[in-house]
VOTORKOL-162039 format. One record per residue: y, z, x of N, C-alpha, C, O in turn; residue in three letters; residue number from 1; chain. Coordinates in steps of 0.001 Angstrom, whole numbers. Layout:
<<Y,Z,X>,<Y,Z,X>,<Y,Z,X>,<Y,Z,X>,ALA,NUM,A>
...
END
This chain:
<<7949,-13940,6894>,<9068,-14803,6591>,<9093,-15074,5083>,<8055,-15343,4478>,UNK,1,A>
<<10263,-15002,4496>,<10432,-15237,3073>,<10574,-16738,2847>,<11387,-17400,3491>,UNK,2,A>
<<9786,-17255,1941>,<9883,-18669,1591>,<10418,-18757,174>,<9892,-18117,-737>,UNK,3,A>
<<11455,-19544,-10>,<12057,-19736,-1322>,<11665,-21117,-1824>,<11882,-22116,-1139>,UNK,4,A>
<<11101,-21172,-2990>,<10615,-22419,-3566>,<11619,-22917,-4594>,<11947,-22196,-5536>,UNK,5,A>
<<12103,-24121,-4429>,<13025,-24740,-5367>,<12414,-26059,-5798>,<12488,-27052,-5074>,UNK,6,A>
<<11815,-26068,-6964>,<11111,-27266,-7396>,<10002,-27547,-6412>,<9177,-26672,-6147>,UNK,7,A>
<<9961,-28760,-5857>,<8932,-29066,-4863>,<9458,-28915,-3435>,<8766,-29266,-2479>,UNK,8,A>
<<10687,-28393,-3286>,<11284,-28169,-1978>,<11199,-26691,-1616>,<11241,-25831,-2495>,UNK,9,A>
<<11080,-26397,-335>,<11065,-25003,95>,<12073,-24798,1223>,<12270,-25665,2075>,UNK,10,A>
<<12698,-23633,1201>,<13592,-23194,2263>,<13245,-21751,2568>,<12994,-20964,1655>,UNK,11,A>
<<13229,-21401,3828>,<13071,-19992,4177>,<14421,-19318,3951>,<15432,-19996,3765>,UNK,12,A>
<<14439,-18000,3967>,<15702,-17274,3821>,<16641,-17638,4971>,<17848,-17769,4770>,UNK,13,A>
<<16090,-17799,6175>,<16914,-18185,7330>,<17506,-19577,7141>,<18674,-19814,7449>,UNK,14,A>
<<16689,-20489,6635>,<17181,-21848,6394>,<18275,-21834,5325>,<19260,-22565,5427>,UNK,15,A>
<<18097,-21002,4306>,<19101,-20895,3246>,<20420,-20385,3819>,<21485,-20903,3482>,UNK,16,A>
<<20355,-19370,4688>,<21569,-18835,5309>,<22264,-19903,6153>,<23486,-20039,6099>,UNK,17,A>
<<21503,-20644,6917>,<22066,-21690,7774>,<22651,-22824,6936>,<23733,-23329,7235>,UNK,18,A>
<<21941,-23215,5898>,<22444,-24262,4993>,<23735,-23800,4318>,<24647,-24599,4101>,UNK,19,A>
<<23810,-22508,3988>,<25026,-21971,3383>,<26228,-22153,4293>,<27312,-22513,3834>,UNK,20,A>
<<26036,-21903,5586>,<27127,-22120,6548>,<27520,-23589,6600>,<28703,-23928,6567>,UNK,21,A>
<<26525,-24450,6679>,<26812,-25887,6782>,<27422,-26442,5494>,<28086,-27478,5522>,UNK,22,A>
<<27203,-25766,4373>,<27801,-26228,3118>,<29320,-26081,3149>,<30029,-26716,2368>,UNK,23,A>
<<29818,-25230,4064>,<31261,-25032,4202>,<31918,-26149,4997>,<33138,-26309,4956>,UNK,24,A>
<<31122,-26917,5716>,<31654,-28036,6487>,<30795,-28303,7708>,<30005,-27450,8113>,UNK,25,A>
<<30945,-29490,8302>,<30153,-29859,9479>,<30406,-28906,10651>,<31531,-28453,10863>,UNK,26,A>
<<29355,-28614,11399>,<29470,-27717,12554>,<28451,-28106,13611>,<27397,-28666,13309>,UNK,27,A>
<<28792,-27796,14867>,<27814,-27929,15941>,<27136,-26577,16120>,<27617,-25565,15609>,UNK,28,A>
<<26030,-26558,16837>,<25197,-25355,16945>,<25956,-24157,17494>,<25764,-23037,17019>,UNK,29,A>
<<26812,-24370,18481>,<27548,-23245,19056>,<28499,-22627,18023>,<28629,-21405,17950>,UNK,30,A>
<<29149,-23459,17242>,<30048,-22935,16205>,<29252,-22170,15150>,<29710,-21143,14650>,UNK,31,A>
<<28074,-22664,14815>,<27213,-21947,13862>,<26901,-20564,14415>,<26986,-19569,13695>,UNK,32,A>
<<26541,-20502,15693>,<26262,-19213,16343>,<27471,-18284,16239>,<27325,-17100,15937>,UNK,33,A>
<<28671,-18830,16491>,<29893,-18020,16415>,<30135,-17512,14996>,<30532,-16361,14813>,UNK,34,A>
<<29905,-18347,14002>,<30083,-17945,12603>,<29097,-16825,12235>,<29461,-15869,11550>,UNK,35,A>
<<27869,-16953,12690>,<26854,-15919,12428>,<27314,-14594,13040>,<27214,-13537,12417>,UNK,36,A>
<<27813,-14674,14258>,<28290,-13462,14947>,<29524,-12896,14251>,<29573,-11699,13968>,UNK,37,A>
<<30515,-13730,13970>,<31767,-13272,13363>,<31566,-12665,11972>,<32307,-11768,11572>,UNK,38,A>
<<30584,-13145,11252>,<30328,-12653,9897>,<29276,-11543,9863>,<28893,-11075,8790>,UNK,39,A>
<<28816,-11129,11035>,<27772,-10096,11147>,<26546,-10460,10310>,<25927,-9596,9690>,UNK,40,A>
<<26208,-11734,10301>,<25104,-12205,9459>,<23752,-11665,9900>,<22816,-11629,9101>,UNK,41,A>
<<23629,-11252,11138>,<22343,-10707,11589>,<22057,-9359,10933>,<20924,-8878,10958>,UNK,42,A>
<<23088,-8752,10346>,<22921,-7482,9635>,<22305,-7692,8248>,<21636,-6799,7728>,UNK,43,A>
<<22525,-8857,7652>,<22067,-9070,6283>,<21249,-10344,6089>,<20946,-10724,4959>,UNK,44,A>
<<20892,-11004,7195>,<19965,-12137,7122>,<18906,-11964,8202>,<18963,-11032,9005>,UNK,45,A>
<<17956,-12860,8208>,<16878,-12811,9203>,<17123,-13782,10354>,<16202,-14087,11112>,UNK,46,A>
<<18355,-14270,10491>,<18651,-15245,11543>,<18754,-14545,12889>,<19475,-13558,13040>,UNK,47,A>
<<18028,-15067,13857>,<18132,-14551,15221>,<18851,-15600,16067>,<18964,-16761,15673>,UNK,48,A>
<<19329,-15181,17218>,<20071,-16092,18080>,<19211,-17282,18505>,<19690,-18413,18577>,UNK,49,A>
<<17957,-17016,18782>,<17084,-18081,19280>,<16599,-19030,18184>,<16068,-20101,18480>,UNK,50,A>
<<16778,-18641,16928>,<16207,-19461,15857>,<17115,-20584,15373>,<16641,-21497,14698>,UNK,51,A>
<<18397,-20547,15695>,<19339,-21527,15133>,<18947,-22961,15479>,<18881,-23807,14587>,UNK,52,A>
<<18687,-23252,16747>,<18364,-24617,17151>,<17064,-25099,16499>,<16967,-26241,16051>,UNK,53,A>
<<16072,-24212,16456>,<14798,-24575,15813>,<15008,-24866,14330>,<14463,-25832,13794>,UNK,54,A>
<<15803,-24022,13673>,<16064,-24213,12243>,<16811,-25521,11979>,<16521,-26222,11009>,UNK,55,A>
<<17769,-25842,12841>,<18509,-27093,12674>,<17565,-28290,12741>,<17659,-29203,11920>,UNK,56,A>
<<16666,-28290,13702>,<15699,-29394,13842>,<14785,-29468,12619>,<14489,-30550,12112>,UNK,57,A>
<<14350,-28309,12161>,<13456,-28255,11004>,<14164,-28773,9741>,<13586,-29544,8974>,UNK,58,A>
<<15410,-28346,9534>,<16174,-28790,8365>,<16470,-30285,8437>,<16488,-30973,7416>,UNK,59,A>
<<16699,-30777,9643>,<16948,-32206,9821>,<15676,-32999,9489>,<15735,-34042,8838>,UNK,60,A>
<<14551,-32496,9939>,<13275,-33167,9669>,<12980,-33219,8165>,<12419,-34199,7674>,UNK,61,A>
<<13361,-32162,7435>,<13159,-32119,5981>,<14154,-33011,5230>,<13994,-33269,4037>,UNK,62,A>
<<15178,-33473,5945>,<16186,-34320,5299>,<17280,-33527,4601>,<18022,-34089,3795>,UNK,63,A>
<<17399,-32233,4891>,<18410,-31385,4253>,<19750,-31421,5000>,<20803,-31165,4416>,UNK,64,A>
<<19697,-31743,6298>,<20924,-31894,7087>,<20785,-33155,7938>,<19691,-33690,8117>,UNK,65,A>
<<21926,-33614,8457>,<21925,-34782,9326>,<22745,-34423,10567>,<23843,-33878,10457>,UNK,66,A>
<<22212,-34727,11727>,<22923,-34495,12981>,<23529,-35773,13491>,<22893,-36827,13466>,UNK,67,A>
<<24766,-35685,13957>,<25477,-36856,14459>,<26021,-36517,15845>,<26767,-35549,15995>,UNK,68,A>
<<25661,-37290,16844>,<26107,-37032,18211>,<27511,-37578,18407>,<27830,-38701,18014>,UNK,69,A>
<<28354,-36734,19037>,<29720,-37173,19345>,<30170,-36530,20645>,<29561,-35579,21136>,UNK,70,A>
<<31231,-37062,21179>,<31811,-36542,22415>,<32962,-35607,22044>,<33858,-35993,21293>,UNK,71,A>
<<32940,-34379,22568>,<33996,-33409,22270>,<35259,-33758,23038>,<35255,-34689,23844>,UNK,72,A>
<<36350,-33017,22798>,<37607,-33237,23512>,<37438,-32988,25014>,<38163,-33555,25832>,UNK,73,A>
<<36469,-32130,25364>,<36190,-31826,26780>,<35166,-32787,27372>,<34663,-32565,28473>,UNK,74,A>
<<34860,-33856,26636>,<33898,-34864,27069>,<32481,-34302,27218>,<31737,-34676,28125>,UNK,75,A>
<<32138,-33412,26319>,<30796,-32842,26268>,<30111,-33403,25027>,<30704,-33448,23950>,UNK,76,A>
<<28879,-33825,25181>,<28138,-34347,24044>,<27740,-33201,23128>,<27170,-32203,23570>,UNK,77,A>
<<28047,-33355,21846>,<27699,-32358,20831>,<27002,-33044,19669>,<27247,-34212,19367>,UNK,78,A>
<<26123,-32281,19028>,<25529,-32773,17789>,<26197,-31998,16664>,<26118,-30771,16607>,UNK,79,A>
<<26850,-32722,15775>,<27525,-32116,14629>,<26586,-32262,13432>,<26144,-33362,13100>,UNK,80,A>
<<26295,-31135,12796>,<25373,-31125,11657>,<26154,-31006,10364>,<27157,-30297,10281>,UNK,81,A>
<<25669,-31715,9360>,<26253,-31636,8019>,<25123,-31701,7002>,<24052,-32241,7282>,UNK,82,A>
<<25365,-31157,5842>,<24335,-31172,4799>,<24250,-32564,4187>,<25231,-33308,4149>,UNK,83,A>
<<23064,-32895,3712>,<22865,-34140,2979>,<22944,-33823,1487>,<22959,-32657,1092>,UNK,84,A>
<<22993,-34849,678>,<23000,-34655,-777>,<21724,-33922,-1212>,<21773,-33010,-2037>,UNK,85,A>
<<20601,-34327,-655>,<19318,-33666,-943>,<19376,-32188,-539>,<18902,-31318,-1269>,UNK,86,A>
<<19954,-31919,616>,<20081,-30547,1093>,<20962,-29703,192>,<20618,-28563,-122>,UNK,87,A>
<<22098,-30250,-230>,<23012,-29509,-1108>,<22373,-29231,-2464>,<22542,-28151,-3031>,UNK,88,A>
<<21645,-30206,-2974>,<20978,-30015,-4263>,<19944,-28889,-4150>,<19851,-28026,-5023>,UNK,89,A>
<<19187,-28912,-3083>,<18169,-27886,-2856>,<18819,-26518,-2658>,<18342,-25519,-3197>,UNK,90,A>
<<19899,-26473,-1891>,<20605,-25220,-1639>,<21187,-24645,-2925>,<21023,-23454,-3190>,UNK,91,A>
<<21863,-25461,-3727>,<22433,-24985,-5004>,<21338,-24436,-5907>,<21501,-23384,-6525>,UNK,92,A>
<<20232,-25148,-5978>,<19107,-24698,-6792>,<18583,-23350,-6291>,<18296,-22448,-7078>,UNK,93,A>
<<18467,-23235,-4982>,<17973,-21999,-4386>,<18913,-20833,-4599>,<18468,-19733,-4925>,UNK,94,A>
<<20214,-21055,-4419>,<21197,-19990,-4619>,<21169,-19527,-6075>,<21237,-18328,-6346>,UNK,95,A>
<<21069,-20468,-7008>,<20982,-20101,-8428>,<19765,-19229,-8692>,<19838,-18239,-9420>,UNK,96,A>
<<18654,-19610,-8092>,<17417,-18854,-8300>,<17504,-17460,-7679>,<17099,-16479,-8303>,UNK,97,A>
<<18025,-17363,-6461>,<18167,-16066,-5794>,<19065,-15153,-6617>,<18777,-13969,-6788>,UNK,98,A>
<<20157,-15721,-7126>,<21138,-14938,-7861>,<20621,-14460,-9214>,<21146,-13493,-9767>,UNK,99,A>
<<19608,-15118,-9750>,<19120,-14767,-11086>,<17793,-14015,-11095>,<17351,-13573,-12156>,UNK,100,A>
<<17148,-13860,-9941>,<15856,-13170,-9896>,<15915,-11956,-8973>,<16146,-12108,-7774>,UNK,101,A>
<<15711,-10748,-9517>,<15696,-9569,-8645>,<14607,-9682,-7582>,<13528,-10225,-7823>,UNK,102,A>
<<14917,-9162,-6419>,<14003,-9205,-5289>,<13028,-8038,-5341>,<13387,-6941,-5770>,UNK,103,A>
<<11811,-8269,-4910>,<10837,-7189,-4806>,<11312,-6251,-3706>,<11586,-6674,-2583>,UNK,104,A>
<<11404,-4985,-4044>,<11909,-4019,-3071>,<10745,-3376,-2318>,<9867,-2754,-2915>,UNK,105,A>
<<10756,-3538,-1017>,<9752,-2941,-143>,<10502,-2121,896>,<11259,-2665,1701>,UNK,106,A>
<<10290,-824,875>,<10976,64,1806>,<9957,840,2630>,<8944,1301,2103>,UNK,107,A>
<<10227,982,3916>,<9344,1742,4805>,<9256,3205,4384>,<8226,3851,4580>,UNK,108,A>
<<10342,3727,3803>,<10352,5132,3382>,<9236,5397,2368>,<8694,6502,2325>,UNK,109,A>
<<8893,4412,1563>,<7811,4584,595>,<6476,4794,1300>,<5646,5583,850>,UNK,110,A>
<<6278,4095,2389>,<5066,4261,3187>,<5000,5684,3735>,<3946,6319,3710>,UNK,111,A>
<<6137,6177,4232>,<6176,7528,4790>,<5978,8598,3712>,<5243,9563,3923>,UNK,112,A>
<<6630,8429,2566>,<6482,9461,1520>,<5066,9492,957>,<4593,10543,524>,UNK,113,A>
<<4397,8359,961>,<3026,8345,437>,<2057,9090,1354>,<950,9436,941>,UNK,114,A>
<<2473,9337,2595>,<1630,10061,3556>,<2341,11287,4125>,<2078,11704,5253>,UNK,115,A>
<<3237,11851,3334>,<4031,12985,3795>,<3172,14184,4176>,<3554,14983,5031>,UNK,116,A>
<<2018,14305,3540>,<1147,15462,3807>,<583,15461,5232>,<-30,16443,5649>,UNK,117,A>
<<780,14384,5976>,<339,14348,7370>,<1281,15124,8292>,<927,15434,9429>,UNK,118,A>
<<2474,15433,7799>,<3458,16183,8579>,<3514,17626,8097>,<3207,17922,6942>,UNK,119,A>
<<3907,18508,8988>,<4140,19892,8567>,<5388,19909,7684>,<6179,18965,7689>,UNK,120,A>
<<5550,20982,6937>,<6713,21113,6064>,<7998,21015,6892>,<8949,20341,6493>,UNK,121,A>
<<8020,21682,8030>,<9198,21685,8888>,<9493,20279,9420>,<10644,19843,9430>,UNK,122,A>
<<8445,19572,9864>,<8624,18205,10369>,<9192,17299,9274>,<10125,16531,9508>,UNK,123,A>
<<8617,17404,8088>,<9062,16572,6966>,<10524,16856,6634>,<11307,15932,6413>,UNK,124,A>
<<10890,18139,6598>,<12273,18498,6283>,<13232,17958,7331>,<14300,17449,6991>,UNK,125,A>
<<12862,18064,8597>,<13714,17552,9673>,<13883,16039,9563>,<14982,15509,9727>,UNK,126,A>
<<12789,15363,9285>,<12843,13897,9142>,<13736,13496,7973>,<14538,12569,8087>,UNK,127,A>
<<13595,14191,6858>,<14403,13859,5684>,<15878,14179,5912>,<16745,13467,5405>,UNK,128,A>
<<16177,15236,6665>,<17571,15547,7024>,<18147,14428,7894>,<19289,14009,7708>,UNK,129,A>
<<17345,13954,8837>,<17783,12867,9724>,<17991,11573,8922>,<18940,10828,9164>,UNK,130,A>
<<17101,11322,7977>,<17218,10146,7117>,<18539,10208,6344>,<19264,9216,6265>,UNK,131,A>
<<18845,11377,5778>,<20099,11555,5038>,<21295,11317,5953>,<22242,10632,5567>,UNK,132,A>
<<21259,11869,7146>,<22362,11717,8098>,<22609,10235,8397>,<23753,9782,8425>,UNK,133,A>
<<21533,9491,8617>,<21670,8062,8930>,<22169,7264,7724>,<22932,6310,7878>,UNK,134,A>
<<21737,7659,6525>,<22256,7010,5320>,<23758,7243,5199>,<24514,6320,4899>,UNK,135,A>
<<24184,8480,5433>,<25603,8806,5344>,<26419,8058,6392>,<27539,7629,6116>,UNK,136,A>
<<25868,7900,7588>,<26544,7124,8630>,<26671,5661,8213>,<27716,5038,8405>,UNK,137,A>
<<25605,5125,7646>,<25638,3741,7166>,<26665,3560,6061>,<27388,2564,6034>,UNK,138,A>
<<26728,4521,5151>,<27696,4468,4060>,<29123,4459,4612>,<29968,3693,4150>,UNK,139,A>
<<29383,5309,5598>,<30717,5357,6212>,<31070,4018,6862>,<32207,3558,6760>,UNK,140,A>
<<30101,3394,7528>,<30343,2087,8163>,<30697,1023,7128>,<31623,237,7328>,UNK,141,A>
<<29957,1003,6024>,<30237,8,4989>,<31575,259,4303>,<32232,-687,3869>,UNK,142,A>
<<31985,1518,4201>,<33312,1821,3646>,<34397,1273,4568>,<35391,713,4105>,UNK,143,A>
<<34201,1438,5876>,<35156,895,6849>,<35184,-629,6783>,<36251,-1239,6854>,UNK,144,A>
<<34015,-1235,6648>,<33954,-2690,6532>,<34708,-3150,5291>,<35446,-4135,5340>,UNK,145,A>
<<34526,-2443,4184>,<35228,-2812,2950>,<36747,-2747,3159>,<37467,-3651,2738>,UNK,146,A>
<<37232,-1688,3804>,<38676,-1569,4081>,<39159,-2756,4907>,<40210,-3334,4631>,UNK,147,A>
<<38378,-3108,5923>,<38735,-4227,6786>,<38781,-5540,5991>,<39713,-6329,6142>,UNK,148,A>
<<37787,-5761,5158>,<37741,-7002,4381>,<38890,-7075,3385>,<39445,-8149,3156>,UNK,149,A>
<<39250,-5939,2791>,<40390,-5900,1871>,<41672,-6217,2640>,<42500,-7002,2179>,UNK,150,A>
<<41830,-5605,3808>,<43009,-5825,4652>,<43132,-7300,5031>,<44235,-7846,5083>,UNK,151,A>
<<41992,-7939,5294>,<41989,-9361,5682>,<42082,-10299,4477>,<42107,-11521,4628>,UNK,152,A>
<<42133,-9711,3283>,<42225,-10488,2036>,<41060,-11463,1877>,<41241,-12617,1487>,UNK,153,A>
<<39862,-10971,2188>,<38658,-11789,2050>,<38348,-12023,578>,<38719,-11211,-269>,UNK,154,A>
<<37675,-13121,268>,<37319,-13385,-1133>,<36324,-12355,-1661>,<35624,-11694,-894>,UNK,155,A>
<<36276,-12235,-2966>,<35458,-11210,-3621>,<33980,-11321,-3243>,<33300,-10300,-3136>,UNK,156,A>
<<33468,-12542,-3038>,<32059,-12668,-2663>,<31799,-12145,-1259>,<30684,-11715,-964>,UNK,157,A>
<<32802,-12171,-384>,<32652,-11562,941>,<32742,-10046,836>,<32026,-9326,1531>,UNK,158,A>
<<33616,-9567,-27>,<33768,-8130,-258>,<32470,-7525,-790>,<32157,-6366,-519>,UNK,159,A>
<<31726,-8318,-1545>,<30450,-7846,-2096>,<29455,-7478,-999>,<28577,-6643,-1214>,UNK,160,A>
<<29585,-8098,178>,<28683,-7793,1290>,<28905,-6383,1827>,<28042,-5842,2519>,UNK,161,A>
<<30046,-5785,1515>,<30302,-4392,1896>,<30063,-3444,725>,<29637,-2306,922>,UNK,162,A>
<<30337,-3909,-490>,<30211,-3029,-1660>,<28764,-2822,-2098>,<28375,-1699,-2420>,UNK,163,A>
<<27973,-3867,-2116>,<26591,-3749,-2575>,<25797,-2752,-1733>,<25121,-1891,-2296>,UNK,164,A>
<<25858,-2843,-399>,<25111,-1855,394>,<25561,-415,136>,<24748,508,183>,UNK,165,A>
<<26854,-223,-135>,<27329,1126,-444>,<26638,1670,-1691>,<26205,2821,-1721>,UNK,166,A>
<<26543,838,-2706>,<25884,1267,-3943>,<24394,1529,-3724>,<23837,2478,-4275>,UNK,167,A>
<<23758,686,-2921>,<22342,901,-2618>,<22146,2210,-1851>,<21211,2961,-2128>,UNK,168,A>
<<23022,2477,-896>,<22914,3709,-112>,<23182,4925,-991>,<22492,5938,-876>,UNK,169,A>
<<24185,4831,-1871>,<24444,5953,-2799>,<23216,6222,-3661>,<22858,7376,-3898>,UNK,170,A>
<<22578,5164,-4126>,<21351,5324,-4917>,<20247,5973,-4093>,<19515,6828,-4593>,UNK,171,A>
<<20126,5571,-2839>,<19115,6138,-1948>,<19409,7617,-1677>,<18489,8433,-1621>,UNK,172,A>
<<20677,7957,-1512>,<21055,9369,-1310>,<20722,10207,-2547>,<20256,11340,-2427>,UNK,173,A>
<<20959,9654,-3717>,<20625,10375,-4960>,<19113,10556,-5078>,<18646,11637,-5436>,UNK,174,A>
<<18339,9496,-4776>,<16883,9615,-4793>,<16429,10686,-3801>,<15560,11499,-4118>,UNK,175,A>
<<17011,10687,-2615>,<16632,11647,-1584>,<16908,13079,-2039>,<16087,13971,-1825>,UNK,176,A>
<<18070,13295,-2668>,<18394,14627,-3187>,<17340,15080,-4197>,<16846,16205,-4122>,UNK,177,A>
<<16999,14202,-5139>,<15987,14531,-6159>,<14619,14761,-5513>,<13904,15689,-5892>,UNK,178,A>
<<14257,13932,-4555>,<12958,14046,-3899>,<12838,15375,-3165>,<11807,16043,-3243>,UNK,179,A>
<<13887,15756,-2456>,<13862,17039,-1738>,<13775,18203,-2724>,<13098,19195,-2453>,UNK,180,A>
<<14453,18089,-3860>,<14349,19132,-4896>,<12926,19193,-5448>,<12389,20279,-5664>,UNK,181,A>
<<12316,18030,-5677>,<10934,17983,-6179>,<9962,18599,-5184>,<9039,19315,-5571>,UNK,182,A>
<<10171,18318,-3895>,<9311,18914,-2871>,<9454,20434,-2851>,<8458,21149,-2743>,UNK,183,A>
<<10681,20926,-2953>,<10920,22373,-2966>,<10278,23017,-4193>,<9679,24088,-4096>,UNK,184,A>
<<10406,22355,-5356>,<9803,22884,-6587>,<8280,22905,-6472>,<7640,23855,-6923>,UNK,185,A>
<<7699,21874,-5875>,<6239,21832,-5706>,<5780,22936,-4764>,<4735,23547,-4989>,UNK,186,A>
<<6546,23199,-3715>,<6197,24298,-2795>,<6258,25644,-3509>,<5372,26483,-3346>,UNK,187,A>
<<7324,25847,-4311>,<7447,27106,-5060>,<6278,27284,-6018>,<5741,28384,-6153>,UNK,188,A>
<<5892,26223,-6668>,<4784,26265,-7632>,<3475,26598,-6922>,<2679,27389,-7428>,UNK,189,A>
<<3247,25999,-5751>,<2038,26308,-4984>,<2032,27769,-4529>,<1001,28441,-4552>,UNK,190,A>
<<3214,28241,-4114>,<3327,29629,-3643>,<3047,30595,-4788>,<2338,31586,-4610>,UNK,191,A>
<<3604,30307,-5967>,<3380,31160,-7131>,<1924,31104,-7575>,<1374,32112,-8018>,UNK,192,A>
<<1300,29949,-7463>,<-93,29788,-7864>,<-1059,30505,-6939>,<-2160,30867,-7354>,UNK,193,A>
<<-659,30717,-5685>,<-1546,31374,-4738>,<-1438,32894,-4795>,<-2201,33591,-4127>,UNK,194,A>
<<-500,33417,-5584>,<-340,34884,-5709>,<-1340,35489,-6648>,<-1336,36702,-6857>,UNK,195,A>
END
């Protein structure tokens, strides 16, 4: 779990995502769940369906949000959560810090490439072809998402959720192309050296 430190306050990445939603206005837990689903937040945050209620209680205990019980129009008791001044201050500080500090990049592909010699040449090539195919599929999905967001006239910060991954995937595709060329060159060099 990622812990974000803001002065003497801490928020996990999940708590930051949840606080971000609540900063838009008061919500009950079910509406928060719907917003997470509608915004596809599980694709770009660590929030799980089962964690929302636990996170709300934890944030309330820290004094970052306040829950208020009320009766809905259907006469159902709901707890409506809203951010506190302390919570908003902590959230703003955290967002500023996240936005100004690059994240440490940890990719599983690095683990695999560091042990590539455990696979046969054919296995490695097949895996890398499959990796490329999946990257290209992901890129196509994000392009479609961008079209949809433009059509819906979403704000530029929402559009960034489709554009940034496209750029990251393009960079990964370029790295993959170079890596495969380097592997081929190393094989040719070994073959020439063994003659």
